[in-house]
N, C-alpha and C positions, 0 to 999 in steps of 0.2 A: 504494500500500500504506500503510495507516494503522495503526500499531502499537496505537493506543488503541482502535480499533474491531475489531481482528481477534478471531476467536473463541478463539484460543489466546493466553493471556497467559503471562508468564514463570513465574508461580507454578504453571502447569499442567504444566510440563515438568521432569523430573528432569535433573540434570546428566549430560551425556555429553561425553567428552573428544575431540570431533572437530567440525569444522564440517560443514555439510550439502552442501558442494560437492566434487565429486571429479573429478580430471583424467581426460581421455579420450585424451590424446596429440595433440589438436587445439587450436590457439590460438583457435579460434572456437566451441568447444563444451565444456560441462561437464555432468556428471551431477549431479542434485539430488535429495535425499531429504528429505521432510517428517516432522515428529514425528507419531506416531499415524496413519501412512499406509502402505499396502502397495503403493506404486507407486514406480517410478524414472522421473524426468523428465530430459529433455535440454534444457538451456538454451543457446540460441545467441544470436547478436547480434540476431536478429529475433523469436524466439518461444520459448515454453516448451511442449514436447510431452511427453505421457505415452508412454513407449516400452515399459515392462514393468510388468505387474501380477501380484501374487502372491495366491493363494488358499490359506488354511491350514485345517486341521481346526477345527471350531467350538470345541472345547475350548481352543484357543490364540488365538482371534480376539477382537478388541475388539468390544463390542456396537455395534449399528447406531446411528448418530447420536452416537458418542462425542465427536467434535470439535464438532458443532453444537448439542448439547443444552445449553441455557442452565442447566439445573439442575446440570450438572457443572462449571460455571465455577469455577475456583479449586480444584476437588476432584479433577482428573484425576490429579495426581501421587499423592495418597493412595490413589486407586482402584487404580493400578498397583502400589503398595506392598502393598496388601492382596490382590492377585490376581497372585501371582508366576508363575503358569503362562501368563500372556498374553504374546503377542508384541506389543510396543509400537510396532514399526516396523522398517523396513529401512534399512541404512546401508552405508557402505564399498563402494559399487557401482563396479566397474571392468569393462572388457571388453577382452579381447585375442583377436582372431579370433572364433571361435565360442564362446568361454568367457566366461561372465558370473560375476564374483565378487560376493558380497554377504554381509552379516552380518545376523542377526536380533537385534534389541534386546529386552531384557527386564530387569526390575528385578534389579540386582546380578548379571546374567548367570546365570540359573537353569538353563541348559541344559548345565552341566558341560563347557564347552568346545566342545560341539556347536552352535555358533552361527555359524560361518563356513563358507561353502559355495562350491563351484564347480559351475556348471550349464552343460552343453554344449548350446547352442542348436540344434545340428544333430542330435545323437543322442538328446537328452533325458536323458542320464545326469546324476545328481546325486551329488556327492561331498562328504562332510563333511571339511574340511581336517584336522581332528585325526586322522582315520583314515589319512592318507597316511603310509606307512611308508618309512623310508630303505632304500636298496638299493645295489648296486654303482655305479649311475649317479650317485648322490649321495655316493659314497665312504662310504656308511653313516653319513652325517651328516644329521640332520633338517633340514627346510626352515624350521621354525618352532621357537620355544622354549617351547611350552606346558607341556612336562614338566620344564623346567629354568630357569624364569624367568617373567617377567610381561609382557614387552614385547608379544608378540602378543596376549595376553589383554586387555591394556589398549588397544592401538592398532590391532590387526588389520593388514592390509596398508596401507602408508603412502600409496602413490600408484601411478600407472601412466603409462607413456608411449605407451600404445596397443599396444605389442608385448610388454612385460613388466610384471609387478607387482613391487613392492619391499616388503621388510620388513627387520628386522634381528634379530640375535641378540647378546646381551651377550658380551663376550670370555670372561668366566669360564665361561659356559654352553657356548660353542663348544669351549673347551679340555676341559671335562668330557665333552662328547660324544666328543671324540677319545680321551680316556683310557679311555672305556668300550668302545672298539673294539680294545683291545690284543690280544684273542684272535682277531680276524678277519684280522689281517695285511694290512690295507688298503694298497694301493699308491696313495699320494696323488700328484697331479700336482705340477709344480714350484711353482706358486703356493701351494698348501696346504702343501707341505713347507717352504717359506720362512716362511710365516706361523707354523706350529707350532714352527719352530726359534727364532724371534725373539719371538713373541707372548707377552704376559703377561695375567694375569687383570684387570689394571687398564687395558688398552688400550681404545681406542674400540670401540663395537659393530661387528660384522661385518655389512656390508650384503649382503642376499641378493636376487638377481635371479632371477625365476622366469618361464619361458615354457612354458605348457602345450602339450601335443601338440594338433594340429588336431582329432583325434578320440580320445576315450578308448578 
């Protein structure tokens, strides 16, 4: 790999606050996502394989040859800035069982929070993470902080160990969620009762561990 000869130079890509490699729960394999690419690759100790490909409506798709067209060299970033409807790539790819997690990248996140998804490889069901509503199984506490913070909007799911995916919620937001449930008379478990009794708004973020059902 020669950085000086690659078709994508640093000035072609806008800043994104994550690296392109994602944990799979295996110490010999990672998932890898490239800028301006609609594929997820698996990187092992011996090879790089394309394992998932995405096809989007034409109105949201980059033009053919976007990466290879020499006329766009050094201009790709400005092109994306001027075409905010376009999906510029796929990122934050994790898999637990039959569920594939991923995020769609766009300039300044133009999809109003609807950019993080769960796709069931067995049933074909697609779920926008922002639409997942808390219920009694989560003690009426949300799984992400999109409506009361910026952690998930900025960082999405952090990592995966192959069985779970992980994110976090700022302590102040978690306490706000609890206070919003006073009318529901929620019966919290012992761990949550202890946290709410001792926790403060300035505590460290709450780590959220999520394991999706095998089938939606």
